[in-house]
C-alpha positions as CSV (number, residue, x, y, z in Angstrom):
1,M,-3.1,2.4,-10.4
2,Y,-0.3,0.5,-8.3
3,K,-3.0,-0.8,-6.0
4,Q,-4.8,-2.4,-9.3
5,A,-1.6,-4.0,-10.3
6,D,-1.1,-5.2,-6.7
7,I,-4.6,-6.9,-6.8
8,G,-4.4,-8.3,-10.3
9,Y,-1.0,-10.1,-9.0
10,L,-2.5,-11.2,-6.3
11,Q,-5.5,-12.5,-8.1
12,A,-3.4,-14.5,-10.5
13,R,-1.7,-16.1,-7.9
14,T,-4.7,-17.2,-6.0
15,Q,-5.9,-18.9,-9.2
16,R,-2.5,-20.6,-9.9
17,L,-2.7,-22.0,-6.5
18,Q,-6.5,-22.9,-6.7
19,D,-5.2,-24.9,-10.1
20,T,-2.3,-26.6,-8.2
21,V,-4.7,-27.8,-5.4
22,A,-7.0,-29.2,-8.3
23,L,-4.5,-30.7,-10.2
24,A,-3.0,-32.8,-7.1
25,L,-6.5,-33.9,-6.2
26,A,-7.0,-35.0,-9.4
27,L,-4.2,-36.9,-9.4
28,G,-5.0,-38.6,-6.1
29,A,-3.5,-36.5,-3.5
30,G,-5.5,-35.7,-0.6
31,W,-6.1,-36.9,2.9
32,D,-7.6,-40.5,3.6
33,A,-9.5,-41.0,6.5
34,N,-9.2,-44.9,6.6
35,A,-5.3,-44.7,5.6
36,G,-4.2,-44.6,9.3
37,Q,-6.4,-47.5,9.5
38,A,-5.3,-49.7,7.0
39,Q,-1.3,-49.0,7.4
40,A,-2.2,-49.9,11.3
41,R,-3.5,-53.2,10.0
42,Q,-0.8,-54.2,7.9
43,L,1.6,-53.6,10.5
44,S,-0.1,-55.9,12.8
């Protein structure tokens, strides 16, 4: 019974983290491959 509770907790936590990442990406967060190049052009 405790194992089932542990599994349920881990599944809920995993889903929460996935939702957090999805929200961050939807808001425009993420890695931009061209960001470093654009910043280098602005500095020169």
